[in-house]
Structures are given as structure tokens and as C-alpha cells.
C-alpha positions as CSV (number, residue, x, y, z in Angstrom):
1,M,-40.9,-127.9,-24.1
2,K,-40.0,-124.5,-25.2
3,L,-40.9,-121.4,-23.2
4,R,-41.8,-119.3,-26.4
5,M,-45.1,-119.9,-28.0
6,S,-45.8,-119.6,-31.6
7,C,-49.0,-117.3,-32.5
8,K,-50.4,-120.8,-33.9
9,E,-49.9,-122.5,-30.6
10,A,-51.2,-119.5,-28.7
11,S,-54.3,-119.4,-30.8
12,E,-55.0,-123.1,-30.1
13,K,-54.6,-122.7,-26.5
14,M,-57.1,-119.5,-26.3
15,D,-59.6,-121.6,-27.9
16,L,-59.4,-124.2,-25.5
17,G,-60.2,-121.6,-22.5
18,V,-58.0,-120.8,-19.7
19,G,-59.5,-123.1,-17.3
20,R,-58.3,-126.2,-19.3
21,L,-54.8,-125.2,-19.3
22,S,-51.9,-126.5,-16.9
23,F,-50.4,-123.6,-14.9
24,L,-47.1,-123.9,-17.5
25,T,-49.0,-123.6,-20.4
26,W,-51.3,-120.8,-19.3
27,L,-48.1,-118.7,-18.1
28,R,-46.5,-119.4,-21.4
29,L,-49.8,-118.2,-23.0
30,E,-49.6,-115.1,-21.0
31,L,-46.0,-114.1,-21.7
32,H,-47.0,-114.6,-25.4
33,L,-49.9,-112.1,-24.9
34,L,-47.6,-109.7,-23.3
35,I,-45.5,-109.4,-26.7
36,C,-47.7,-110.2,-29.3
37,L,-50.5,-107.4,-30.4
38,A,-52.2,-109.8,-33.1
39,C,-52.7,-112.6,-30.4
40,R,-54.3,-110.0,-28.1
41,R,-56.5,-108.6,-30.8
42,Y,-57.4,-112.3,-31.7
43,L,-58.4,-113.1,-28.1
44,A,-60.5,-109.9,-27.7
45,M,-62.5,-110.7,-31.1
46,S,-62.9,-114.5,-29.8
47,Q,-64.2,-113.3,-26.3
48,A,-66.8,-110.6,-28.0
49,L,-67.9,-113.6,-30.5
50,R,-68.4,-116.0,-27.7
51,S,-70.3,-113.5,-25.6
52,V,-72.6,-112.8,-28.7
53,A,-73.2,-116.3,-29.4
54,R,-74.2,-117.1,-25.6
55,E,-76.7,-114.1,-25.8
56,L,-78.1,-115.2,-28.9
57,V,-78.3,-119.0,-27.9
58,S,-80.1,-117.9,-24.6
59,G,-82.8,-116.0,-26.7
60,K,-81.8,-112.5,-25.5
61,S,-82.0,-109.7,-27.8
62,F,-78.6,-108.5,-28.7
63,D,-77.3,-104.7,-29.3
64,F,-75.1,-105.0,-32.3
65,E,-74.6,-101.3,-32.4
66,R,-73.2,-101.2,-29.0
67,L,-70.8,-104.4,-30.0
68,N,-69.7,-102.5,-33.1
69,R,-68.8,-99.2,-31.1
70,E,-67.2,-101.1,-28.3
71,L,-65.0,-103.1,-30.9
72,R,-64.2,-100.1,-32.9
73,E,-63.0,-98.3,-29.7
74,K,-61.0,-101.3,-28.6
75,F,-59.3,-101.7,-31.7
76,S,-58.8,-98.3,-32.9
77,S,-57.1,-97.0,-29.8
78,P,-53.3,-96.4,-30.3
79,S,-52.7,-97.7,-26.8
80,E,-53.2,-101.6,-26.9
81,S,-52.9,-103.4,-23.6
């Protein structure tokens, strides 16, 4: 098993969820996220979509304007974490 993870593999692992990963796979994913801006953005977007889906399924009203503002702030800032 290689230590370096491809973006394709990282996105597949992110879609599985952290709780379903072995420690080594989780560590490889974390190392990949440290160096890959595109995958960090993919993860943030996936988490936002999951949050929206959970709230919509539960019957809560959802503030799409707030989500839009938060996503714009997160993805327009020059400093990416």
C-alpha cells in the first residue's frame, strides 16, 4: 500500500465517512488533505450538502441564503485551511 493517495481515492474515502476508515487509511486521507486544496474544497462542499440534506429530510426549514453566504465566504477567502 502506497502512502500517497490520489484525489480519486481520497474522494471515495471521504464519501465513505471517517468512521468507516481504518487508522492507516484515515491518516493517508489526512495527509492528502494537507496538500490538496481541491480535495479540501470537495470535502467542505460534501459536508455542506449532507447538512442541507439532513435538515430537509428532518422537515426543518432551511436558510439557503445563510448557506450561500457561508459557502461564498469559505471559498472566496485567499487563505485556505
